[in-house]
GUVOMAR-549368 format. One record per residue (C-alpha): residue number from 1; chain; z, x, y. Coordinates in steps of 0.25 Angstrom, whole numbers, plus 5000, padded with zeros to 4 digits. Layout:
N
+------+-------+------+------+------+
| resi | chain |    Z |    X |    Y |
+------+-------+------+------+------+
|  NUM |     A |    Z |    X |    Y |
...
+------+-------+------+------+------+
This chain:
452
+------+-------+------+------+------+
| resi | chain |    Z |    X |    Y |
+------+-------+------+------+------+
|    1 |     A | 5032 | 4806 | 4953 |
|    2 |     A | 5042 | 4817 | 4956 |
|    3 |     A | 5041 | 4830 | 4948 |
|    4 |     A | 5055 | 4833 | 4948 |
|    5 |     A | 5062 | 4835 | 4934 |
|    6 |     A | 5076 | 4835 | 4929 |
|    7 |     A | 5082 | 4848 | 4924 |
|    8 |     A | 5092 | 4847 | 4912 |
|    9 |     A | 5094 | 4860 | 4905 |
|   10 |     A | 5105 | 4871 | 4901 |
|   11 |     A | 5111 | 4879 | 4912 |
|   12 |     A | 5116 | 4893 | 4912 |
|   13 |     A | 5130 | 4889 | 4913 |
|   14 |     A | 5135 | 4898 | 4924 |
|   15 |     A | 5148 | 4891 | 4929 |
|   16 |     A | 5150 | 4902 | 4940 |
|   17 |     A | 5136 | 4897 | 4946 |
|   18 |     A | 5139 | 4882 | 4943 |
|   19 |     A | 5152 | 4883 | 4950 |
|   20 |     A | 5147 | 4892 | 4961 |
|   21 |     A | 5156 | 4903 | 4958 |
|   22 |     A | 5143 | 4911 | 4958 |
|   23 |     A | 5132 | 4907 | 4968 |
|   24 |     A | 5118 | 4910 | 4966 |
|   25 |     A | 5108 | 4912 | 4978 |
|   26 |     A | 5102 | 4898 | 4976 |
|   27 |     A | 5115 | 4891 | 4979 |
|   28 |     A | 5118 | 4886 | 4993 |
|   29 |     A | 5133 | 4889 | 4995 |
|   30 |     A | 5134 | 4879 | 5007 |
|   31 |     A | 5130 | 4868 | 4998 |
|   32 |     A | 5139 | 4872 | 4986 |
|   33 |     A | 5150 | 4862 | 4990 |
|   34 |     A | 5140 | 4851 | 4987 |
|   35 |     A | 5140 | 4854 | 4972 |
|   36 |     A | 5147 | 4844 | 4964 |
|   37 |     A | 5156 | 4848 | 4952 |
|   38 |     A | 5158 | 4838 | 4941 |
|   39 |     A | 5166 | 4847 | 4933 |
|   40 |     A | 5172 | 4861 | 4936 |
|   41 |     A | 5180 | 4866 | 4925 |
|   42 |     A | 5182 | 4880 | 4918 |
|   43 |     A | 5176 | 4882 | 4905 |
|   44 |     A | 5190 | 4887 | 4900 |
|   45 |     A | 5196 | 4874 | 4904 |
|   46 |     A | 5185 | 4866 | 4898 |
|   47 |     A | 5187 | 4873 | 4884 |
|   48 |     A | 5202 | 4870 | 4885 |
|   49 |     A | 5199 | 4855 | 4888 |
|   50 |     A | 5188 | 4854 | 4878 |
|   51 |     A | 5193 | 4862 | 4866 |
|   52 |     A | 5208 | 4864 | 4869 |
|   53 |     A | 5214 | 4853 | 4861 |
|   54 |     A | 5205 | 4856 | 4849 |
|   55 |     A | 5209 | 4871 | 4850 |
|   56 |     A | 5223 | 4867 | 4850 |
|   57 |     A | 5222 | 4858 | 4837 |
|   58 |     A | 5214 | 4869 | 4830 |
|   59 |     A | 5224 | 4880 | 4833 |
|   60 |     A | 5235 | 4871 | 4828 |
|   61 |     A | 5229 | 4869 | 4815 |
|   62 |     A | 5227 | 4884 | 4812 |
|   63 |     A | 5238 | 4891 | 4804 |
|   64 |     A | 5232 | 4905 | 4806 |
|   65 |     A | 5233 | 4911 | 4820 |
|   66 |     A | 5219 | 4918 | 4819 |
|   67 |     A | 5212 | 4905 | 4817 |
|   68 |     A | 5217 | 4899 | 4831 |
|   69 |     A | 5208 | 4899 | 4843 |
|   70 |     A | 5215 | 4903 | 4856 |
|   71 |     A | 5203 | 4899 | 4865 |
|   72 |     A | 5191 | 4891 | 4861 |
|   73 |     A | 5182 | 4897 | 4871 |
|   74 |     A | 5186 | 4911 | 4868 |
|   75 |     A | 5184 | 4908 | 4853 |
|   76 |     A | 5170 | 4904 | 4855 |
|   77 |     A | 5165 | 4912 | 4867 |
|   78 |     A | 5175 | 4924 | 4868 |
|   79 |     A | 5177 | 4929 | 4882 |
|   80 |     A | 5164 | 4924 | 4887 |
|   81 |     A | 5164 | 4920 | 4902 |
|   82 |     A | 5167 | 4905 | 4904 |
|   83 |     A | 5157 | 4904 | 4916 |
|   84 |     A | 5145 | 4905 | 4908 |
|   85 |     A | 5140 | 4900 | 4895 |
|   86 |     A | 5145 | 4908 | 4882 |
|   87 |     A | 5140 | 4907 | 4868 |
|   88 |     A | 5148 | 4907 | 4856 |
|   89 |     A | 5145 | 4913 | 4842 |
|   90 |     A | 5140 | 4899 | 4837 |
|   91 |     A | 5131 | 4897 | 4849 |
|   92 |     A | 5140 | 4887 | 4857 |
|   93 |     A | 5140 | 4889 | 4872 |
|   94 |     A | 5153 | 4889 | 4880 |
|   95 |     A | 5147 | 4878 | 4888 |
|   96 |     A | 5134 | 4872 | 4892 |
|   97 |     A | 5127 | 4869 | 4905 |
|   98 |     A | 5117 | 4859 | 4909 |
|   99 |     A | 5109 | 4861 | 4922 |
|  100 |     A | 5103 | 4848 | 4927 |
|  101 |     A | 5094 | 4846 | 4939 |
|  102 |     A | 5084 | 4836 | 4945 |
|  103 |     A | 5071 | 4841 | 4951 |
|  104 |     A | 5070 | 4854 | 4959 |
|  105 |     A | 5071 | 4860 | 4973 |
|  106 |     A | 5058 | 4853 | 4977 |
|  107 |     A | 5061 | 4839 | 4972 |
|  108 |     A | 5076 | 4838 | 4973 |
|  109 |     A | 5082 | 4849 | 4983 |
|  110 |     A | 5096 | 4848 | 4987 |
|  111 |     A | 5098 | 4840 | 5000 |
|  112 |     A | 5085 | 4832 | 4998 |
|  113 |     A | 5086 | 4817 | 4994 |
|  114 |     A | 5081 | 4819 | 4980 |
|  115 |     A | 5090 | 4831 | 4979 |
|  116 |     A | 5102 | 4822 | 4982 |
|  117 |     A | 5097 | 4811 | 4972 |
|  118 |     A | 5096 | 4822 | 4962 |
|  119 |     A | 5110 | 4827 | 4964 |
|  120 |     A | 5115 | 4812 | 4963 |
|  121 |     A | 5108 | 4811 | 4950 |
|  122 |     A | 5114 | 4824 | 4945 |
|  123 |     A | 5128 | 4820 | 4949 |
|  124 |     A | 5127 | 4807 | 4941 |
|  125 |     A | 5121 | 4815 | 4929 |
|  126 |     A | 5133 | 4825 | 4930 |
|  127 |     A | 5144 | 4814 | 4931 |
|  128 |     A | 5139 | 4808 | 4918 |
|  129 |     A | 5136 | 4820 | 4910 |
|  130 |     A | 5150 | 4821 | 4904 |
|  131 |     A | 5151 | 4807 | 4900 |
|  132 |     A | 5137 | 4807 | 4893 |
|  133 |     A | 5141 | 4820 | 4886 |
|  134 |     A | 5155 | 4819 | 4881 |
|  135 |     A | 5154 | 4831 | 4872 |
|  136 |     A | 5150 | 4840 | 4884 |
|  137 |     A | 5162 | 4844 | 4892 |
|  138 |     A | 5157 | 4846 | 4906 |
|  139 |     A | 5167 | 4857 | 4912 |
|  140 |     A | 5157 | 4861 | 4924 |
|  141 |     A | 5147 | 4852 | 4931 |
|  142 |     A | 5141 | 4854 | 4945 |
|  143 |     A | 5130 | 4848 | 4953 |
|  144 |     A | 5124 | 4860 | 4962 |
|  145 |     A | 5119 | 4855 | 4975 |
|  146 |     A | 5119 | 4869 | 4982 |
|  147 |     A | 5106 | 4873 | 4976 |
|  148 |     A | 5092 | 4868 | 4979 |
|  149 |     A | 5092 | 4857 | 4969 |
|  150 |     A | 5104 | 4849 | 4964 |
|  151 |     A | 5108 | 4852 | 4949 |
|  152 |     A | 5119 | 4851 | 4939 |
|  153 |     A | 5126 | 4861 | 4930 |
|  154 |     A | 5134 | 4854 | 4919 |
|  155 |     A | 5142 | 4863 | 4910 |
|  156 |     A | 5149 | 4858 | 4898 |
|  157 |     A | 5156 | 4862 | 4885 |
|  158 |     A | 5151 | 4854 | 4872 |
|  159 |     A | 5163 | 4848 | 4864 |
|  160 |     A | 5161 | 4845 | 4850 |
|  161 |     A | 5173 | 4838 | 4842 |
|  162 |     A | 5177 | 4833 | 4829 |
|  163 |     A | 5176 | 4846 | 4821 |
|  164 |     A | 5183 | 4845 | 4808 |
|  165 |     A | 5186 | 4860 | 4807 |
|  166 |     A | 5190 | 4870 | 4817 |
|  167 |     A | 5192 | 4865 | 4831 |
|  168 |     A | 5189 | 4850 | 4832 |
|  169 |     A | 5182 | 4852 | 4846 |
|  170 |     A | 5172 | 4863 | 4849 |
|  171 |     A | 5161 | 4868 | 4858 |
|  172 |     A | 5148 | 4864 | 4851 |
|  173 |     A | 5136 | 4858 | 4859 |
|  174 |     A | 5128 | 4854 | 4847 |
|  175 |     A | 5140 | 4846 | 4841 |
|  176 |     A | 5143 | 4840 | 4855 |
|  177 |     A | 5129 | 4835 | 4856 |
|  178 |     A | 5130 | 4829 | 4842 |
|  179 |     A | 5142 | 4822 | 4845 |
|  180 |     A | 5136 | 4816 | 4858 |
|  181 |     A | 5125 | 4810 | 4849 |
|  182 |     A | 5113 | 4821 | 4851 |
|  183 |     A | 5112 | 4824 | 4836 |
|  184 |     A | 5115 | 4837 | 4828 |
|  185 |     A | 5102 | 4845 | 4830 |
|  186 |     A | 5096 | 4856 | 4839 |
|  187 |     A | 5090 | 4845 | 4848 |
|  188 |     A | 5103 | 4839 | 4852 |
|  189 |     A | 5104 | 4846 | 4865 |
|  190 |     A | 5090 | 4842 | 4869 |
|  191 |     A | 5093 | 4828 | 4865 |
|  192 |     A | 5105 | 4828 | 4874 |
|  193 |     A | 5097 | 4834 | 4885 |
|  194 |     A | 5086 | 4824 | 4884 |
|  195 |     A | 5097 | 4813 | 4886 |
|  196 |     A | 5103 | 4820 | 4898 |
|  197 |     A | 5089 | 4822 | 4904 |
|  198 |     A | 5086 | 4807 | 4902 |
|  199 |     A | 5100 | 4803 | 4909 |
|  200 |     A | 5096 | 4812 | 4921 |
|  201 |     A | 5082 | 4807 | 4922 |
|  202 |     A | 5088 | 4793 | 4921 |
|  203 |     A | 5097 | 4796 | 4933 |
|  204 |     A | 5085 | 4801 | 4941 |
|  205 |     A | 5078 | 4788 | 4938 |
|  206 |     A | 5090 | 4780 | 4942 |
|  207 |     A | 5091 | 4786 | 4955 |
|  208 |     A | 5076 | 4786 | 4957 |
|  209 |     A | 5073 | 4801 | 4957 |
|  210 |     A | 5060 | 4803 | 4950 |
|  211 |     A | 5059 | 4814 | 4939 |
|  212 |     A | 5046 | 4818 | 4932 |
|  213 |     A | 5044 | 4813 | 4918 |
|  214 |     A | 5046 | 4823 | 4907 |
|  215 |     A | 5034 | 4824 | 4898 |
|  216 |     A | 5043 | 4830 | 4887 |
|  217 |     A | 5058 | 4830 | 4887 |
|  218 |     A | 5068 | 4840 | 4882 |
|  219 |     A | 5069 | 4840 | 4867 |
|  220 |     A | 5054 | 4835 | 4865 |
|  221 |     A | 5043 | 4843 | 4858 |
|  222 |     A | 5034 | 4851 | 4867 |
|  223 |     A | 5021 | 4858 | 4863 |
|  224 |     A | 5019 | 4872 | 4867 |
|  225 |     A | 5010 | 4868 | 4878 |
|  226 |     A | 5020 | 4858 | 4883 |
|  227 |     A | 5031 | 4868 | 4882 |
|  228 |     A | 5023 | 4878 | 4891 |
|  229 |     A | 5021 | 4867 | 4901 |
|  230 |     A | 5035 | 4864 | 4902 |
|  231 |     A | 5039 | 4879 | 4903 |
|  232 |     A | 5029 | 4881 | 4914 |
|  233 |     A | 5035 | 4868 | 4921 |
|  234 |     A | 5049 | 4874 | 4920 |
|  235 |     A | 5045 | 4887 | 4926 |
|  236 |     A | 5039 | 4879 | 4938 |
|  237 |     A | 5052 | 4872 | 4939 |
|  238 |     A | 5060 | 4885 | 4939 |
|  239 |     A | 5052 | 4890 | 4950 |
|  240 |     A | 5054 | 4878 | 4959 |
|  241 |     A | 5069 | 4875 | 4956 |
|  242 |     A | 5077 | 4887 | 4954 |
|  243 |     A | 5090 | 4880 | 4957 |
|  244 |     A | 5092 | 4874 | 4943 |
|  245 |     A | 5082 | 4883 | 4936 |
|  246 |     A | 5088 | 4896 | 4940 |
|  247 |     A | 5100 | 4892 | 4932 |
|  248 |     A | 5094 | 4885 | 4920 |
|  249 |     A | 5080 | 4893 | 4919 |
|  250 |     A | 5084 | 4901 | 4907 |
|  251 |     A | 5090 | 4889 | 4899 |
|  252 |     A | 5078 | 4880 | 4902 |
|  253 |     A | 5069 | 4891 | 4897 |
|  254 |     A | 5078 | 4893 | 4885 |
|  255 |     A | 5078 | 4878 | 4882 |
|  256 |     A | 5063 | 4877 | 4883 |
|  257 |     A | 5060 | 4889 | 4874 |
|  258 |     A | 5070 | 4885 | 4864 |
|  259 |     A | 5066 | 4870 | 4863 |
|  260 |     A | 5051 | 4874 | 4862 |
|  261 |     A | 5054 | 4885 | 4851 |
|  262 |     A | 5062 | 4875 | 4843 |
|  263 |     A | 5051 | 4864 | 4844 |
|  264 |     A | 5040 | 4873 | 4841 |
|  265 |     A | 5046 | 4883 | 4832 |
|  266 |     A | 5038 | 4879 | 4820 |
|  267 |     A | 5025 | 4879 | 4828 |
|  268 |     A | 5029 | 4893 | 4833 |
|  269 |     A | 5031 | 4897 | 4818 |
|  270 |     A | 5018 | 4892 | 4814 |
|  271 |     A | 5011 | 4899 | 4825 |
|  272 |     A | 5018 | 4912 | 4823 |
|  273 |     A | 5015 | 4911 | 4808 |
|  274 |     A | 5000 | 4909 | 4811 |
|  275 |     A | 5000 | 4920 | 4821 |
|  276 |     A | 5006 | 4929 | 4811 |
|  277 |     A | 4996 | 4925 | 4800 |
|  278 |     A | 4985 | 4928 | 4810 |
|  279 |     A | 4990 | 4941 | 4813 |
|  280 |     A | 4992 | 4945 | 4798 |
|  281 |     A | 4978 | 4940 | 4795 |
|  282 |     A | 4972 | 4949 | 4806 |
|  283 |     A | 4980 | 4961 | 4801 |
|  284 |     A | 4975 | 4958 | 4787 |
|  285 |     A | 4961 | 4957 | 4792 |
|  286 |     A | 4962 | 4970 | 4800 |
|  287 |     A | 4968 | 4977 | 4788 |
|  288 |     A | 4957 | 4972 | 4779 |
|  289 |     A | 4946 | 4977 | 4788 |
|  290 |     A | 4953 | 4990 | 4790 |
|  291 |     A | 4956 | 4993 | 4775 |
|  292 |     A | 4944 | 4986 | 4768 |
|  293 |     A | 4935 | 4998 | 4770 |
|  294 |     A | 4945 | 5007 | 4765 |
|  295 |     A | 4949 | 4999 | 4753 |
|  296 |     A | 4934 | 4997 | 4749 |
|  297 |     A | 4931 | 5012 | 4751 |
|  298 |     A | 4943 | 5015 | 4742 |
|  299 |     A | 4938 | 5005 | 4731 |
|  300 |     A | 4924 | 5011 | 4732 |
|  301 |     A | 4930 | 5025 | 4730 |
|  302 |     A | 4938 | 5021 | 4719 |
|  303 |     A | 4926 | 5014 | 4712 |
|  304 |     A | 4918 | 5027 | 4714 |
|  305 |     A | 4928 | 5036 | 4708 |
|  306 |     A | 4930 | 5027 | 4696 |
|  307 |     A | 4915 | 5027 | 4694 |
|  308 |     A | 4915 | 5042 | 4695 |
|  309 |     A | 4926 | 5043 | 4684 |
|  310 |     A | 4920 | 5033 | 4675 |
|  311 |     A | 4906 | 5041 | 4676 |
|  312 |     A | 4913 | 5054 | 4673 |
|  313 |     A | 4920 | 5047 | 4661 |
|  314 |     A | 4907 | 5042 | 4656 |
|  315 |     A | 4900 | 5055 | 4658 |
|  316 |     A | 4910 | 5063 | 4650 |
|  317 |     A | 4913 | 5053 | 4639 |
|  318 |     A | 4911 | 5060 | 4625 |
|  319 |     A | 4912 | 5074 | 4630 |
|  320 |     A | 4921 | 5084 | 4624 |
|  321 |     A | 4924 | 5099 | 4623 |
|  322 |     A | 4917 | 5108 | 4634 |
|  323 |     A | 4906 | 5098 | 4637 |
|  324 |     A | 4905 | 5095 | 4652 |
|  325 |     A | 4897 | 5085 | 4659 |
|  326 |     A | 4884 | 5091 | 4665 |
|  327 |     A | 4884 | 5081 | 4676 |
|  328 |     A | 4894 | 5070 | 4682 |
|  329 |     A | 4890 | 5056 | 4683 |
|  330 |     A | 4883 | 5054 | 4697 |
|  331 |     A | 4891 | 5044 | 4706 |
|  332 |     A | 4884 | 5040 | 4719 |
|  333 |     A | 4890 | 5046 | 4732 |
|  334 |     A | 4898 | 5057 | 4724 |
|  335 |     A | 4895 | 5071 | 4721 |
|  336 |     A | 4898 | 5078 | 4708 |
|  337 |     A | 4909 | 5086 | 4715 |
|  338 |     A | 4915 | 5073 | 4720 |
|  339 |     A | 4915 | 5067 | 4706 |
|  340 |     A | 4922 | 5080 | 4701 |
|  341 |     A | 4933 | 5079 | 4712 |
|  342 |     A | 4935 | 5064 | 4708 |
|  343 |     A | 4937 | 5068 | 4694 |
|  344 |     A | 4946 | 5080 | 4697 |
|  345 |     A | 4955 | 5070 | 4706 |
|  346 |     A | 4956 | 5060 | 4694 |
|  347 |     A | 4960 | 5071 | 4685 |
|  348 |     A | 4971 | 5076 | 4695 |
|  349 |     A | 4975 | 5061 | 4696 |
|  350 |     A | 4977 | 5060 | 4681 |
|  351 |     A | 4985 | 5073 | 4681 |
|  352 |     A | 4994 | 5068 | 4692 |
|  353 |     A | 4996 | 5055 | 4684 |
|  354 |     A | 5000 | 5063 | 4672 |
|  355 |     A | 5010 | 5071 | 4681 |
|  356 |     A | 5015 | 5058 | 4687 |
|  357 |     A | 5017 | 5052 | 4673 |
|  358 |     A | 5025 | 5065 | 4669 |
|  359 |     A | 5033 | 5064 | 4681 |
|  360 |     A | 5037 | 5050 | 4679 |
|  361 |     A | 5041 | 5053 | 4664 |
|  362 |     A | 5049 | 5064 | 4669 |
|  363 |     A | 5056 | 5056 | 4679 |
|  364 |     A | 5059 | 5045 | 4670 |
|  365 |     A | 5065 | 5054 | 4660 |
|  366 |     A | 5074 | 5060 | 4671 |
|  367 |     A | 5078 | 5046 | 4675 |
|  368 |     A | 5081 | 5043 | 4661 |
|  369 |     A | 5090 | 5055 | 4659 |
|  370 |     A | 5096 | 5053 | 4673 |
|  371 |     A | 5100 | 5039 | 4669 |
|  372 |     A | 5106 | 5044 | 4656 |
|  373 |     A | 5114 | 5054 | 4663 |
|  374 |     A | 5119 | 5043 | 4673 |
|  375 |     A | 5122 | 5034 | 4662 |
|  376 |     A | 5131 | 5045 | 4656 |
|  377 |     A | 5137 | 5048 | 4669 |
|  378 |     A | 5140 | 5033 | 4671 |
|  379 |     A | 5146 | 5033 | 4657 |
|  380 |     A | 5155 | 5045 | 4660 |
|  381 |     A | 5159 | 5038 | 4673 |
|  382 |     A | 5162 | 5026 | 4666 |
|  383 |     A | 5171 | 5034 | 4656 |
|  384 |     A | 5178 | 5041 | 4667 |
|  385 |     A | 5181 | 5027 | 4674 |
|  386 |     A | 5186 | 5022 | 4661 |
|  387 |     A | 5195 | 5034 | 4659 |
|  388 |     A | 5200 | 5032 | 4674 |
|  389 |     A | 5203 | 5018 | 4671 |
|  390 |     A | 5210 | 5022 | 4658 |
|  391 |     A | 5218 | 5032 | 4667 |
|  392 |     A | 5221 | 5021 | 4677 |
|  393 |     A | 5226 | 5013 | 4665 |
|  394 |     A | 5234 | 5024 | 4660 |
|  395 |     A | 5240 | 5027 | 4674 |
|  396 |     A | 5244 | 5012 | 4675 |
|  397 |     A | 5250 | 5012 | 4661 |
|  398 |     A | 5258 | 5024 | 4665 |
|  399 |     A | 5263 | 5017 | 4678 |
|  400 |     A | 5266 | 5005 | 4670 |
|  401 |     A | 5274 | 5012 | 4660 |
|  402 |     A | 5282 | 5019 | 4670 |
|  403 |     A | 5285 | 5006 | 4677 |
|  404 |     A | 5289 | 4998 | 4664 |
|  405 |     A | 5296 | 5009 | 4656 |
|  406 |     A | 5301 | 5018 | 4667 |
|  407 |     A | 5303 | 5033 | 4663 |
|  408 |     A | 5303 | 5030 | 4648 |
|  409 |     A | 5298 | 5043 | 4642 |
|  410 |     A | 5290 | 5038 | 4630 |
|  411 |     A | 5282 | 5029 | 4639 |
|  412 |     A | 5279 | 5039 | 4650 |
|  413 |     A | 5275 | 5050 | 4640 |
|  414 |     A | 5265 | 5040 | 4633 |
|  415 |     A | 5259 | 5036 | 4647 |
|  416 |     A | 5258 | 5051 | 4650 |
|  417 |     A | 5251 | 5054 | 4637 |
|  418 |     A | 5241 | 5043 | 4639 |
|  419 |     A | 5239 | 5047 | 4653 |
|  420 |     A | 5235 | 5061 | 4649 |
|  421 |     A | 5226 | 5056 | 4638 |
|  422 |     A | 5219 | 5048 | 4649 |
|  423 |     A | 5217 | 5060 | 4658 |
|  424 |     A | 5212 | 5068 | 4646 |
|  425 |     A | 5202 | 5057 | 4643 |
|  426 |     A | 5198 | 5056 | 4658 |
|  427 |     A | 5196 | 5071 | 4659 |
|  428 |     A | 5187 | 5071 | 4647 |
|  429 |     A | 5178 | 5060 | 4653 |
|  430 |     A | 5178 | 5067 | 4666 |
|  431 |     A | 5172 | 5080 | 4658 |
|  432 |     A | 5162 | 5071 | 4651 |
|  433 |     A | 5158 | 5065 | 4665 |
|  434 |     A | 5156 | 5079 | 4671 |
|  435 |     A | 5148 | 5084 | 4659 |
|  436 |     A | 5139 | 5072 | 4660 |
|  437 |     A | 5137 | 5073 | 4675 |
|  438 |     A | 5134 | 5088 | 4674 |
|  439 |     A | 5123 | 5084 | 4664 |
|  440 |     A | 5118 | 5074 | 4673 |
|  441 |     A | 5117 | 5084 | 4684 |
|  442 |     A | 5110 | 5094 | 4676 |
|  443 |     A | 5100 | 5084 | 4671 |
|  444 |     A | 5096 | 5079 | 4685 |
|  445 |     A | 5095 | 5093 | 4690 |
|  446 |     A | 5085 | 5097 | 4678 |
|  447 |     A | 5077 | 5085 | 4682 |
|  448 |     A | 5077 | 5088 | 4697 |
|  449 |     A | 5084 | 5075 | 4700 |
|  450 |     A | 5094 | 5073 | 4711 |
|  451 |     A | 5109 | 5073 | 4707 |
|  452 |     A | 5116 | 5060 | 4711 |
+------+-------+------+------+------+
């Protein structure tokens, strides 16, 4: 059984390379004339052909000029080059490429009988691609016969139609796959590739070209060990067949990694959580080992001091006047001097506690006074705002009087009188506010508080 395999994966999408505008070292220029082009159209022309009518209809419906779309490609991809794949803000690609090959330079080299048979199979596969995939518009497709193995580059723009809002026809691979019957889910692209690989394998069988059986097809679930095995096999293929692999290596790696992560995401999460739990457990264990002696020592010291104080309290109970103890209760491992030191510290702590309580009481009083001053200030501000509003009303009334009654003397005099009264009231409120604020400042300074 031959060990040759079929390759069907995303390509890089370099039109300058595919069309031999730029020639790499692995290309034999003397054989470039043997390459077969099935489509060779610019991406700009492809977009006009695929979306031009829908764009015209969309713009005709727009009543506002700023909603019209002048150029659909620029609308999606800006000024990105049309010779390589560009990505829009909604993750759609300007075009997609499929690189297809059979075997490698050892099993199907160009010029050999098997190489010519592989080229014939790829030719038939390429000619039927557009018919099988009506929602993929193939604008560039070439069979390369000037490298060491024959292989295809098929570049297409996905076409999705029947949109009710916006443009009726758009670039969307996911919707295009759905409209071709591959479902609306993340695996639709894999389902499509599985079908295309089956078609290619069927053509190989039809022409008698032996292909190694695939133990696991694309889109099926791999265990971690199976994934590693496939990855290692792919690396070996990359070493033996640089012609195709040089162009699709990164994409193949990305696909294998993305598929594997998607299929085993939950397993990864469980494993990560287990590792994290183990790490936390180990940290807790080390922390317990390091801190337990200190905690136990602190507890023992606290208990010893409590016993000392309880003993002193018992020893001095009922004493009064100038009577002093002739001895201090004996505590194991502590001298009398140490016991006196403990007692002195306890007394100091009690004094500190009293100071803290006094400080808190003073602080609470200052806060209460501050809040009262702030309330008075806010009341003064509110009164001032009320006076200002009244002033605004008076101004408005004055203007209204002037407009309605012209220069009638009696109305004018009355308005001026009201205005003066409001100004006097405003002045009085301002004086009240200034007096209250001055009191507030003095109060805060007397308490040593910051002035806001």
